[in-house]
N, CA, C, O and the ligand as a Tripos MOL2 file, in Angstrom:
@<TRIPOS>MOLECULE
protein
  293   291    74     0     0
PROTEIN
NO_CHARGES

@<TRIPOS>ATOM
      1 N          70.5440  129.0870   32.3300 N.3       1 MET1
      2 CA         69.1550  129.1810   32.8020 C.3       1 MET1
      3 C          68.2770  128.1890   32.0600 C.2       1 MET1
      4 O          68.2880  128.1040   30.8320 O.2       1 MET1
      5 N          67.5420  127.4680   32.8240 N.am      2 LEU2
      6 CA         66.6710  126.4840   32.2000 C.3       2 LEU2
      7 C          65.2230  126.9570   32.2260 C.2       2 LEU2
      8 O          64.6640  127.2670   33.2780 O.2       2 LEU2
      9 N          64.6650  127.0010   31.0890 N.am      3 GLN3
     10 CA         63.2420  127.3420   31.0150 C.3       3 GLN3
     11 C          62.4410  126.0530   31.1170 C.2       3 GLN3
     12 O          62.7130  125.0970   30.3910 O.2       3 GLN3
     13 N          61.4770  126.0160   31.9910 N.am      4 PRO4
     14 CA         60.6490  124.8040   32.0880 C.3       4 PRO4
     15 C          59.8490  124.5850   30.8060 C.2       4 PRO4
     16 O          59.3120  125.5230   30.2160 O.2       4 PRO4
     17 N          59.7870  123.3510   30.4020 N.am      5 VAL5
     18 CA         58.9990  123.0510   29.2070 C.3       5 VAL5
     19 C          57.5240  123.2350   29.5320 C.2       5 VAL5
     20 O          57.0150  122.6720   30.5000 O.2       5 VAL5
     21 N          56.8670  124.0030   28.7400 N.am      6 SER6
     22 CA         55.4950  124.3890   29.0720 C.3       6 SER6
     23 C          54.5610  123.1970   29.1350 C.2       6 SER6
     24 O          53.5850  123.2190   29.8860 O.2       6 SER6
     25 N          54.8350  122.1700   28.3720 N.am      7 SER7
     26 CA         53.9000  121.0600   28.3370 C.3       7 SER7
     27 C          53.9650  120.2200   29.6080 C.2       7 SER7
     28 O          53.0730  119.4110   29.8640 O.2       7 SER7
     29 N          55.0060  120.4060   30.3950 N.am      8 GLN8
     30 CA         55.1220  119.5820   31.5880 C.3       8 GLN8
     31 C          54.8310  120.3510   32.8620 C.2       8 GLN8
     32 O          54.6210  119.7450   33.9120 O.2       8 GLN8
     33 N          54.8130  121.6540   32.7910 N.am      9 SER9
     34 CA         54.7730  122.4320   34.0200 C.3       9 SER9
     35 C          53.4030  122.4260   34.6870 C.2       9 SER9
     36 O          53.3110  122.5340   35.9100 O.2       9 SER9
     37 N          52.3550  122.3040   33.9130 N.am     10 HIS10
     38 CA         51.0300  122.4180   34.5310 C.3      10 HIS10
     39 C          50.3130  121.0770   34.5720 C.2      10 HIS10
     40 O          49.1140  120.9790   34.3140 O.2      10 HIS10
     41 N          51.0720  120.0670   34.8990 N.am     11 GLU11
     42 CA         50.4180  118.7690   34.9210 C.3      11 GLU11
     43 C          49.7830  118.4670   36.2750 C.2      11 GLU11
     44 O          48.7710  117.7700   36.3540 O.2      11 GLU11
     45 N          50.3800  118.9940   37.3340 N.am     12 SER12
     46 CA         49.8500  118.6980   38.6610 C.3      12 SER12
     47 C          48.8290  119.7490   39.0820 C.2      12 SER12
     48 O          48.7820  120.8570   38.5480 O.2      12 SER12
     49 N          48.0280  119.3660   40.0450 N.am     13 ALA13
     50 CA         47.0270  120.2910   40.5900 C.3      13 ALA13
     51 C          46.0890  120.8080   39.5120 C.2      13 ALA13
     52 O          45.6630  121.9630   39.5250 O.2      13 ALA13
     53 N          45.7910  119.9370   38.6030 N.am     14 ARG14
     54 CA         44.8580  120.3490   37.5650 C.3      14 ARG14
     55 C          43.6290  119.4540   37.6560 C.2      14 ARG14
     56 O          43.7560  118.2300   37.6470 O.2      14 ARG14
     57 N          42.4670  120.0350   37.7410 N.am     15 PRO15
     58 CA         41.2680  119.2110   37.8650 C.3      15 PRO15
     59 C          41.0230  118.4170   36.5880 C.2      15 PRO15
     60 O          41.2230  118.9130   35.4790 O.2      15 PRO15
     61 N          40.6030  117.2230   36.7620 N.am     16 TYR16
     62 CA         40.2720  116.4320   35.5750 C.3      16 TYR16
     63 C          39.0110  115.6300   35.8470 C.2      16 TYR16
     64 O          38.6640  115.3630   36.9970 O.2      16 TYR16
     65 N          38.3530  115.2620   34.8100 N.am     17 ARG17
     66 CA         37.1080  114.5180   34.9630 C.3      17 ARG17
     67 C          37.3920  113.0360   35.0310 C.2      17 ARG17
     68 O          38.2720  112.5030   34.3550 O.2      17 ARG17
     69 N          36.6200  112.4050   35.8620 N.am     18 ILE18
     70 CA         36.7410  110.9590   35.9870 C.3      18 ILE18
     71 C          35.4480  110.3200   35.5040 C.2      18 ILE18
     72 O          34.3480  110.7390   35.8640 O.2      18 ILE18
     73 N          35.6130  109.3140   34.6960 N.am     19 GLY19
     74 CA         34.4410  108.5890   34.2410 C.3      19 GLY19
     75 C          34.6740  107.1070   34.4400 C.2      19 GLY19
     76 O          35.6920  106.6990   34.9990 O.2      19 GLY19
     77 N          33.7490  106.3170   33.9890 N.am     20 SER20
     78 CA         33.9620  104.8850   34.1000 C.3      20 SER20
     79 C          34.0360  104.2730   32.7160 C.2      20 SER20
     80 O          33.2720  104.6180   31.8150 O.2      20 SER20
     81 N          34.9560  103.3750   32.5780 N.am     21 CYS21
     82 CA         35.1730  102.7220   31.3000 C.3      21 CYS21
     83 C          33.9250  101.9550   30.8830 C.2      21 CYS21
     84 O          33.4240  101.1330   31.6500 O.2      21 CYS21
     85 N          33.4180  102.2100   29.6890 N.am     22 PRO22
     86 CA         32.2160  101.5250   29.2290 C.3      22 PRO22
     87 C          32.4150  100.0210   29.0970 C.2      22 PRO22
     88 O          31.4530   99.2520   29.0820 O.2      22 PRO22
     89 N          33.6470   99.6250   29.0060 N.am     23 GLN23
     90 CA         33.9250   98.2160   28.7780 C.3      23 GLN23
     91 C          34.0890   97.4460   30.0840 C.2      23 GLN23
     92 O          33.4750   96.3940   30.2620 O.2      23 GLN23
     93 N          34.9080   97.9570   30.9960 N.am     24 CYS24
     94 CA         35.1840   97.1970   32.2130 C.3      24 CYS24
     95 C          34.7140   97.9140   33.4680 C.2      24 CYS24
     96 O          34.6930   97.3140   34.5430 O.2      24 CYS24
     97 N          34.3380   99.1830   33.3590 N.am     25 GLY25
     98 CA         33.7700   99.8810   34.5020 C.3      25 GLY25
     99 C          34.7890  100.5300   35.4170 C.2      25 GLY25
    100 O          34.4220  101.1200   36.4330 O.2      25 GLY25
    101 N          36.0440  100.4290   35.0780 N.am     26 GLN26
    102 CA         37.0600  101.0670   35.8990 C.3      26 GLN26
    103 C          37.0000  102.5810   35.7830 C.2      26 GLN26
    104 O          36.4700  103.1240   34.8140 O.2      26 GLN26
    105 N          37.5490  103.2470   36.7790 N.am     27 SER27
    106 CA         37.6180  104.7020   36.7130 C.3      27 SER27
    107 C          38.6460  105.1180   35.6680 C.2      27 SER27
    108 O          39.7510  104.5800   35.6070 O.2      27 SER27
    109 N          38.2570  106.0770   34.8590 N.am     28 VAL28
    110 CA         39.1590  106.5500   33.8190 C.3      28 VAL28
    111 C          39.2120  108.0600   33.8140 C.2      28 VAL28
    112 O          38.2320  108.7320   34.1360 O.2      28 VAL28
    113 N          40.3440  108.5780   33.4540 N.am     29 ARG29
    114 CA         40.4480  110.0220   33.2690 C.3      29 ARG29
    115 C          39.8900  110.3820   31.9110 C.2      29 ARG29
    116 O          40.2140  109.7600   30.8990 O.2      29 ARG29
    117 N          39.0470  111.3950   31.9080 N.am     30 LEU30
    118 CA         38.4370  111.8000   30.6400 C.3      30 LEU30
    119 C          39.0610  113.0820   30.1360 C.2      30 LEU30
    120 O          38.3610  114.0620   29.8820 O.2      30 LEU30
    121 N          40.3580  113.0810   29.9910 N.am     31 ASP31
    122 CA         40.9740  114.2610   29.3990 C.3      31 ASP31
    123 C          42.0250  113.8290   28.3880 C.2      31 ASP31
    124 O          42.1910  112.6410   28.1080 O.2      31 ASP31
    125 N          42.7160  114.7930   27.8580 N.am     32 GLU32
    126 CA         43.6090  114.4870   26.7420 C.3      32 GLU32
    127 C          44.8070  113.6350   27.1310 C.2      32 GLU32
    128 O          45.5480  113.1670   26.2670 O.2      32 GLU32
    129 N          44.9980  113.4310   28.4400 N.am     33 THR33
    130 CA         46.1140  112.5700   28.8240 C.3      33 THR33
    131 C          45.7620  111.1100   28.6190 C.2      33 THR33
    132 O          46.6280  110.2360   28.6680 O.2      33 THR33
    133 N          44.4990  110.8570   28.3900 N.am     34 ASN34
    134 CA         44.0880  109.4770   28.1710 C.3      34 ASN34
    135 C          43.6730  109.3010   26.7240 C.2      34 ASN34
    136 O          42.5570  109.6600   26.3480 O.2      34 ASN34
    137 N          44.5490  108.7590   25.9210 N.am     35 PRO35
    138 CA         44.2520  108.6200   24.4900 C.3      35 PRO35
    139 C          43.1300  107.6370   24.2190 C.2      35 PRO35
    140 O          42.5760  107.6080   23.1200 O.2      35 PRO35
    141 N          42.7890  106.8260   25.2210 N.am     36 TRP36
    142 CA         41.7790  105.7850   24.9700 C.3      36 TRP36
    143 C          40.4230  106.1710   25.5260 C.2      36 TRP36
    144 O          39.4980  105.3600   25.5000 O.2      36 TRP36
    145 N          40.2810  107.3850   26.0260 N.am     37 ARG37
    146 CA         39.0050  107.7650   26.6090 C.3      37 ARG37
    147 C          37.8830  107.5860   25.6120 C.2      37 ARG37
    148 O          38.1320  107.7870   24.4230 O.2      37 ARG37
    149 N          36.7050  107.2370   25.9790 N.am     38 PRO38
    150 CA         36.3220  107.0620   27.3820 C.3      38 PRO38
    151 C          36.7000  105.6990   27.9610 C.2      38 PRO38
    152 O          36.2300  105.3220   29.0340 O.2      38 PRO38
    153 N          37.5360  104.9780   27.2570 N.am     39 PHE39
    154 CA         37.9470  103.6900   27.7830 C.3      39 PHE39
    155 C          39.1860  103.8590   28.6460 C.2      39 PHE39
    156 O          39.8300  104.9080   28.6130 O.2      39 PHE39
    157 N          39.5250  102.8260   29.4220 N.am     40 CYS40
    158 CA         40.6600  102.9660   30.3240 C.3      40 CYS40
    159 C          41.9520  102.6000   29.6090 C.2      40 CYS40
    160 O          43.0070  103.1630   29.9020 O.2      40 CYS40
    161 N          41.8780  101.6910   28.7060 N.am     41 THR41
    162 CA         43.0870  101.2630   28.0020 C.3      41 THR41
    163 C          42.7620  100.9630   26.5560 C.2      41 THR41
    164 O          41.5990  100.9030   26.1570 O.2      41 THR41
    165 N          43.8040  100.7790   25.7870 N.am     42 GLU42
    166 CA         43.6160  100.4030   24.3900 C.3      42 GLU42
    167 C          42.8630   99.0760   24.2980 C.2      42 GLU42
    168 O          42.0570   98.8480   23.3970 O.2      42 GLU42
    169 N          43.1620   98.2140   25.2670 N.am     43 ARG43
    170 CA         42.5540   96.9030   25.2610 C.3      43 ARG43
    171 C          41.0400   97.0000   25.3110 C.2      43 ARG43
    172 O          40.3310   96.3490   24.5430 O.2      43 ARG43
    173 N          40.5540   97.8380   26.2430 N.am     44 CYS44
    174 CA         39.1090   97.9700   26.3880 C.3      44 CYS44
    175 C          38.4990   98.5900   25.1380 C.2      44 CYS44
    176 O          37.4050   98.2130   24.7170 O.2      44 CYS44
    177 N          39.2050   99.5310   24.5550 N.am     45 LYS45
    178 CA         38.7000  100.1540   23.3510 C.3      45 LYS45
    179 C          38.5790   99.1150   22.2330 C.2      45 LYS45
    180 O          37.5760   99.0560   21.5220 O.2      45 LYS45
    181 N          39.6140   98.3100   22.1020 N.am     46 LEU46
    182 CA         39.5890   97.3060   21.0550 C.3      46 LEU46
    183 C          38.5200   96.2650   21.3310 C.2      46 LEU46
    184 O          37.8670   95.7650   20.4160 O.2      46 LEU46
    185 N          38.3510   95.9440   22.6190 N.am     47 LEU47
    186 CA         37.3070   94.9780   22.9610 C.3      47 LEU47
    187 C          35.9500   95.5190   22.5590 C.2      47 LEU47
    188 O          35.1110   94.7920   22.0270 O.2      47 LEU47
    189 N          35.7390   96.8100   22.8200 N.am     48 ASP48
    190 CA         34.4590   97.3980   22.4710 C.3      48 ASP48
    191 C          34.2700   97.4040   20.9610 C.2      48 ASP48
    192 O          33.1920   97.0900   20.4580 O.2      48 ASP48
    193 N          35.3200   97.7620   20.2520 N.am     49 LEU49
    194 CA         35.2430   97.7290   18.7850 C.3      49 LEU49
    195 C          34.9560   96.3130   18.3180 C.2      49 LEU49
    196 O          34.1860   96.0880   17.3840 O.2      49 LEU49
    197 N          35.5940   95.3670   18.9900 N.am     50 GLY50
    198 CA         35.3960   93.9690   18.6200 C.3      50 GLY50
    199 C          33.9360   93.5770   18.7110 C.2      50 GLY50
    200 O          33.4380   92.7920   17.9040 O.2      50 GLY50
    201 N          33.2500   94.1350   19.7130 N.am     51 GLU51
    202 CA         31.8350   93.8290   19.8300 C.3      51 GLU51
    203 C          31.0590   94.4160   18.6660 C.2      51 GLU51
    204 O          30.1140   93.8150   18.1550 O.2      51 GLU51
    205 N          31.4760   95.5930   18.2640 N.am     52 TRP52
    206 CA         30.7880   96.2240   17.1420 C.3      52 TRP52
    207 C          30.9740   95.4150   15.8690 C.2      52 TRP52
    208 O          30.0280   95.1780   15.1180 O.2      52 TRP52
    209 N          32.1760   95.0090   15.6520 N.am     53 PHE53
    210 CA         32.4320   94.2720   14.4130 C.3      53 PHE53
    211 C          32.0370   92.8130   14.5430 C.2      53 PHE53
    212 O          31.9740   92.0750   13.5600 O.2      53 PHE53
    213 N          31.7790   92.4250   15.7540 N.am     54 SER54
    214 CA         31.3220   91.0710   16.0590 C.3      54 SER54
    215 C          32.1110   90.0150   15.2940 C.2      54 SER54
    216 O          31.5540   89.1630   14.6010 O.2      54 SER54
    217 N          33.4020   90.1050   15.4460 N.am     55 GLY55
    218 CA         34.2170   89.0050   14.9380 C.3      55 GLY55
    219 C          34.7250   89.1840   13.5350 C.2      55 GLY55
    220 O          35.5920   88.4270   13.0990 O.2      55 GLY55
    221 N          34.2130   90.1670   12.8040 N.am     56 SER56
    222 CA         34.6900   90.3210   11.4370 C.3      56 SER56
    223 C          36.1180   90.8400   11.4080 C.2      56 SER56
    224 O          36.7980   90.8110   10.3820 O.2      56 SER56
    225 N          36.5530   91.3210   12.5810 N.am     57 PHE57
    226 CA         37.9050   91.8340   12.6730 C.3      57 PHE57
    227 C          38.8070   90.8380   13.3700 C.2      57 PHE57
    228 O          39.6510   91.2240   14.1780 O.2      57 PHE57
    229 N          38.6470   89.6160   13.0790 N.am     58 ALA58
    230 CA         39.4510   88.5860   13.7220 C.3      58 ALA58
    231 C          40.9200   88.8210   13.4060 C.2      58 ALA58
    232 O          41.2730   89.5090   12.4490 O.2      58 ALA58
    233 N          41.7480   88.2360   14.2280 N.am     59 ILE59
    234 CA         43.1870   88.4240   14.0590 C.3      59 ILE59
    235 C          43.6040   88.0750   12.6380 C.2      59 ILE59
    236 O          43.4350   86.9390   12.1940 O.2      59 ILE59
    237 N          44.1450   89.0490   11.9350 N.am     60 PRO60
    238 CA         44.5610   88.7870   10.5490 C.3      60 PRO60
    239 C          45.8080   87.9200   10.5180 C.2      60 PRO60
    240 O          46.7400   88.1170   11.2980 O.2      60 PRO60
    241 N          45.8120   86.9950    9.6410 N.am     61 SER61
    242 CA         46.9910   86.1350    9.5460 C.3      61 SER61
    243 C          47.7890   86.5480    8.3200 C.2      61 SER61
    244 O          47.2830   86.5690    7.1980 O.2      61 SER61
    245 N          49.0270   86.8680    8.5640 N.am     62 ASP62
    246 CA         49.8710   87.3070    7.4620 C.3      62 ASP62
    247 C          50.5280   86.1480    6.7470 C.2      62 ASP62
    248 O          51.1780   86.3050    5.7130 O.2      62 ASP62
    249 N          50.3390   84.9870    7.3290 N.am     63 GLU63
    250 CA         51.0120   83.8390    6.7240 C.3      63 GLU63
    251 C          50.3610   83.4670    5.4030 C.2      63 GLU63
    252 O          49.1550   83.2270    5.3460 O.2      63 GLU63
    253 N          51.1300   83.4210    4.3740 N.am     64 PRO64
    254 CA         50.5680   82.9770    3.0950 C.3      64 PRO64
    255 C          50.2570   81.4920    3.1850 C.2      64 PRO64
    256 O          50.9560   80.7400    3.8640 O.2      64 PRO64
    257 N          49.2360   81.0910    2.5150 N.am     65 PRO65
    258 CA         48.8830   79.6660    2.5540 C.3      65 PRO65
    259 C          49.9970   78.8340    1.9450 C.2      65 PRO65
    260 O          50.6530   79.2350    0.9840 O.2      65 PRO65
    261 N          50.1810   77.7040    2.5160 N.am     66 HIS66
    262 CA         51.2110   76.8210    1.9630 C.3      66 HIS66
    263 C          50.7070   76.2540    0.6320 C.2      66 HIS66
    264 O          49.5940   76.5520    0.1960 O.2      66 HIS66
    265 N          51.5060   75.4740    0.0300 N.am     67 GLY67
    266 CA         51.1620   74.9510   -1.2930 C.3      67 GLY67
    267 C          49.6910   74.5480   -1.3640 C.2      67 GLY67
    268 O          49.2210   73.7290   -0.5740 O.2      67 GLY67
    269 N          48.9850   75.1260   -2.3040 N.am     68 ASP68
    270 CA         47.5530   74.8440   -2.3680 C.3      68 ASP68
    271 C          47.2460   73.6610   -3.2890 C.2      68 ASP68
    272 O          46.0860   73.3060   -3.4990 O.2      68 ASP68
    273 N          48.2840   73.0710   -3.8220 N.am     69 GLY69
    274 CA         48.0460   71.8510   -4.6080 C.3      69 GLY69
    275 C          47.7550   72.1440   -6.0540 C.2      69 GLY69
    276 O          47.4970   71.2220   -6.8280 O.2      69 GLY69
    277 N          47.7900   73.4330   -6.4510 N.am     70 SER70
    278 CA         47.4790   73.7380   -7.8470 C.3      70 SER70
    279 C          48.7250   73.6060   -8.7290 C.2      70 SER70
    280 O          48.6420   73.5530   -9.9560 O.2      70 SER70
    281 N          49.8750   73.5550   -8.0620 N.am     71 GLY71
    282 CA         51.0980   73.4710   -8.8480 C.3      71 GLY71
    283 C          51.2840   72.0770   -9.4410 C.2      71 GLY71
    284 O          50.8190   71.0830   -8.8830 O.2      71 GLY71
    285 N          51.9460   72.0250  -10.5370 N.am     72 THR72
    286 CA         52.2040   70.7050  -11.1450 C.3      72 THR72
    287 C          53.5830   70.2460  -10.7130 C.2      72 THR72
    288 O          54.5660   70.9810  -10.8110 O.2      72 THR72
    289 N          53.6270   69.0490  -10.2470 N.am     73 ARG73
    290 CA         54.9040   68.6020   -9.7470 C.3      73 ARG73
    291 C          55.2030   67.2070  -10.2520 C.2      73 ARG73
    292 O          56.2520   66.6470   -9.9340 O.2      73 ARG73
    293 ZN         38.3570   99.3750   30.7410 Zn       74 ZN74
@<TRIPOS>BOND
     1     1     2 1
     2     2     3 1
     3     3     4 2
     4     3     5 am
     5     5     6 1
     6     6     7 1
     7     7     8 2
     8     7     9 am
     9     9    10 1
    10    10    11 1
    11    11    12 2
    12    11    13 am
    13    13    14 1
    14    14    15 1
    15    15    16 2
    16    15    17 am
    17    17    18 1
    18    18    19 1
    19    19    20 2
    20    19    21 am
    21    21    22 1
    22    22    23 1
    23    23    24 2
    24    23    25 am
    25    25    26 1
    26    26    27 1
    27    27    28 2
    28    27    29 am
    29    29    30 1
    30    30    31 1
    31    31    32 2
    32    31    33 am
    33    33    34 1
    34    34    35 1
    35    35    36 2
    36    35    37 am
    37    37    38 1
    38    38    39 1
    39    39    40 2
    40    39    41 am
    41    41    42 1
    42    42    43 1
    43    43    44 2
    44    43    45 am
    45    45    46 1
    46    46    47 1
    47    47    48 2
    48    47    49 am
    49    49    50 1
    50    50    51 1
    51    51    52 2
    52    51    53 am
    53    53    54 1
    54    54    55 1
    55    55    56 2
    56    55    57 am
    57    57    58 1
    58    58    59 1
    59    59    60 2
    60    59    61 am
    61    61    62 1
    62    62    63 1
    63    63    64 2
    64    63    65 am
    65    65    66 1
    66    66    67 1
    67    67    68 2
    68    67    69 am
    69    69    70 1
    70    70    71 1
    71    71    72 2
    72    71    73 am
    73    73    74 1
    74    74    75 1
    75    75    76 2
    76    75    77 am
    77    77    78 1
    78    78    79 1
    79    79    80 2
    80    79    81 am
    81    81    82 1
    82    82    83 1
    83    83    84 2
    84    83    85 am
    85    85    86 1
    86    86    87 1
    87    87    88 2
    88    87    89 am
    89    89    90 1
    90    90    91 1
    91    91    92 2
    92    91    93 am
    93    93    94 1
    94    94    95 1
    95    95    96 2
    96    95    97 am
    97    97    98 1
    98    98    99 1
    99    99   100 2
   100    99   101 am
   101   101   102 1
   102   102   103 1
   103   103   104 2
   104   103   105 am
   105   105   106 1
   106   106   107 1
   107   107   108 2
   108   107   109 am
   109   109   110 1
   110   110   111 1
   111   111   112 2
   112   111   113 am
   113   113   114 1
   114   114   115 1
   115   115   116 2
   116   115   117 am
   117   117   118 1
   118   118   119 1
   119   119   120 2
   120   119   121 am
   121   121   122 1
   122   122   123 1
   123   123   124 2
   124   123   125 am
   125   125   126 1
   126   126   127 1
   127   127   128 2
   128   127   129 am
   129   129   130 1
   130   130   131 1
   131   131   132 2
   132   131   133 am
   133   133   134 1
   134   134   135 1
   135   135   136 2
   136   135   137 am
   137   137   138 1
   138   138   139 1
   139   139   140 2
   140   139   141 am
   141   141   142 1
   142   142   143 1
   143   143   144 2
   144   143   145 am
   145   145   146 1
   146   146   147 1
   147   147   148 2
   148   147   149 am
   149   149   150 1
   150   150   151 1
   151   151   152 2
   152   151   153 am
   153   153   154 1
   154   154   155 1
   155   155   156 2
   156   155   157 am
   157   157   158 1
   158   158   159 1
   159   159   160 2
   160   159   161 am
   161   161   162 1
   162   162   163 1
   163   163   164 2
   164   163   165 am
   165   165   166 1
   166   166   167 1
   167   167   168 2
   168   167   169 am
   169   169   170 1
   170   170   171 1
   171   171   172 2
   172   171   173 am
   173   173   174 1
   174   174   175 1
   175   175   176 2
   176   175   177 am
   177   177   178 1
   178   178   179 1
   179   179   180 2
   180   179   181 am
   181   181   182 1
   182   182   183 1
   183   183   184 2
   184   183   185 am
   185   185   186 1
   186   186   187 1
   187   187   188 2
   188   187   189 am
   189   189   190 1
   190   190   191 1
   191   191   192 2
   192   191   193 am
   193   193   194 1
   194   194   195 1
   195   195   196 2
   196   195   197 am
   197   197   198 1
   198   198   199 1
   199   199   200 2
   200   199   201 am
   201   201   202 1
   202   202   203 1
   203   203   204 2
   204   203   205 am
   205   205   206 1
   206   206   207 1
   207   207   208 2
   208   207   209 am
   209   209   210 1
   210   210   211 1
   211   211   212 2
   212   211   213 am
   213   213   214 1
   214   214   215 1
   215   215   216 2
   216   215   217 am
   217   217   218 1
   218   218   219 1
   219   219   220 2
   220   219   221 am
   221   221   222 1
   222   222   223 1
   223   223   224 2
   224   223   225 am
   225   225   226 1
   226   226   227 1
   227   227   228 2
   228   227   229 am
   229   229   230 1
   230   230   231 1
   231   231   232 2
   232   231   233 am
   233   233   234 1
   234   234   235 1
   235   235   236 2
   236   235   237 am
   237   237   238 1
   238   238   239 1
   239   239   240 2
   240   239   241 am
   241   241   242 1
   242   242   243 1
   243   243   244 2
   244   243   245 am
   245   245   246 1
   246   246   247 1
   247   247   248 2
   248   247   249 am
   249   249   250 1
   250   250   251 1
   251   251   252 2
   252   251   253 am
   253   253   254 1
   254   254   255 1
   255   255   256 2
   256   255   257 am
   257   257   258 1
   258   258   259 1
   259   259   260 2
   260   259   261 am
   261   261   262 1
   262   262   263 1
   263   263   264 2
   264   263   265 am
   265   265   266 1
   266   266   267 1
   267   267   268 2
   268   267   269 am
   269   269   270 1
   270   270   271 1
   271   271   272 2
   272   271   273 am
   273   273   274 1
   274   274   275 1
   275   275   276 2
   276   275   277 am
   277   277   278 1
   278   278   279 1
   279   279   280 2
   280   279   281 am
   281   281   282 1
   282   282   283 1
   283   283   284 2
   284   283   285 am
   285   285   286 1
   286   286   287 1
   287   287   288 2
   288   287   289 am
   289   289   290 1
   290   290   291 1
   291   291   292 2
@<TRIPOS>SUBSTRUCTURE
     1 MET1         2 RESIDUE 1 A MET
     2 LEU2         6 RESIDUE 1 A LEU
     3 GLN3        10 RESIDUE 1 A GLN
     4 PRO4        14 RESIDUE 1 A PRO
     5 VAL5        18 RESIDUE 1 A VAL
     6 SER6        22 RESIDUE 1 A SER
     7 SER7        26 RESIDUE 1 A SER
     8 GLN8        30 RESIDUE 1 A GLN
     9 SER9        34 RESIDUE 1 A SER
    10 HIS10       38 RESIDUE 1 A HIS
    11 GLU11       42 RESIDUE 1 A GLU
    12 SER12       46 RESIDUE 1 A SER
    13 ALA13       50 RESIDUE 1 A ALA
    14 ARG14       54 RESIDUE 1 A ARG
    15 PRO15       58 RESIDUE 1 A PRO
    16 TYR16       62 RESIDUE 1 A TYR
    17 ARG17       66 RESIDUE 1 A ARG
    18 ILE18       70 RESIDUE 1 A ILE
    19 GLY19       74 RESIDUE 1 A GLY
    20 SER20       78 RESIDUE 1 A SER
    21 CYS21       82 RESIDUE 1 A CYS
    22 PRO22       86 RESIDUE 1 A PRO
    23 GLN23       90 RESIDUE 1 A GLN
    24 CYS24       94 RESIDUE 1 A CYS
    25 GLY25       98 RESIDUE 1 A GLY
    26 GLN26      102 RESIDUE 1 A GLN
    27 SER27      106 RESIDUE 1 A SER
    28 VAL28      110 RESIDUE 1 A VAL
    29 ARG29      114 RESIDUE 1 A ARG
    30 LEU30      118 RESIDUE 1 A LEU
    31 ASP31      122 RESIDUE 1 A ASP
    32 GLU32      126 RESIDUE 1 A GLU
    33 THR33      130 RESIDUE 1 A THR
    34 ASN34      134 RESIDUE 1 A ASN
    35 PRO35      138 RESIDUE 1 A PRO
    36 TRP36      142 RESIDUE 1 A TRP
    37 ARG37      146 RESIDUE 1 A ARG
    38 PRO38      150 RESIDUE 1 A PRO
    39 PHE39      154 RESIDUE 1 A PHE
    40 CYS40      158 RESIDUE 1 A CYS
    41 THR41      162 RESIDUE 1 A THR
    42 GLU42      166 RESIDUE 1 A GLU
    43 ARG43      170 RESIDUE 1 A ARG
    44 CYS44      174 RESIDUE 1 A CYS
    45 LYS45      178 RESIDUE 1 A LYS
    46 LEU46      182 RESIDUE 1 A LEU
    47 LEU47      186 RESIDUE 1 A LEU
    48 ASP48      190 RESIDUE 1 A ASP
    49 LEU49      194 RESIDUE 1 A LEU
    50 GLY50      198 RESIDUE 1 A GLY
    51 GLU51      202 RESIDUE 1 A GLU
    52 TRP52      206 RESIDUE 1 A TRP
    53 PHE53      210 RESIDUE 1 A PHE
    54 SER54      214 RESIDUE 1 A SER
    55 GLY55      218 RESIDUE 1 A GLY
    56 SER56      222 RESIDUE 1 A SER
    57 PHE57      226 RESIDUE 1 A PHE
    58 ALA58      230 RESIDUE 1 A ALA
    59 ILE59      234 RESIDUE 1 A ILE
    60 PRO60      238 RESIDUE 1 A PRO
    61 SER61      242 RESIDUE 1 A SER
    62 ASP62      246 RESIDUE 1 A ASP
    63 GLU63      250 RESIDUE 1 A GLU
    64 PRO64      254 RESIDUE 1 A PRO
    65 PRO65      258 RESIDUE 1 A PRO
    66 HIS66      262 RESIDUE 1 A HIS
    67 GLY67      266 RESIDUE 1 A GLY
    68 ASP68      270 RESIDUE 1 A ASP
    69 GLY69      274 RESIDUE 1 A GLY
    70 SER70      278 RESIDUE 1 A SER
    71 GLY71      282 RESIDUE 1 A GLY
    72 THR72      286 RESIDUE 1 A THR
    73 ARG73      290 RESIDUE 1 A ARG
    74 ZN74       293 GROUP 0 **** ****
């Protein structure tokens, strides 16, 4: 006998709220199935954050600088 997993059984026919993404204006689900709410995707969320930080969160570069010329050779 298989017991249905409770987390999957009530996914359909459940009312959910729809909103619009503050970043791109697309329709988004505003419930726990959308981890990026009220945004539609992670991308939009990051874009919005990017506006807040206004560039201070630029892509971090992990590359160490090459020889800086301080070494004696
Ligand atoms: Zn969006």
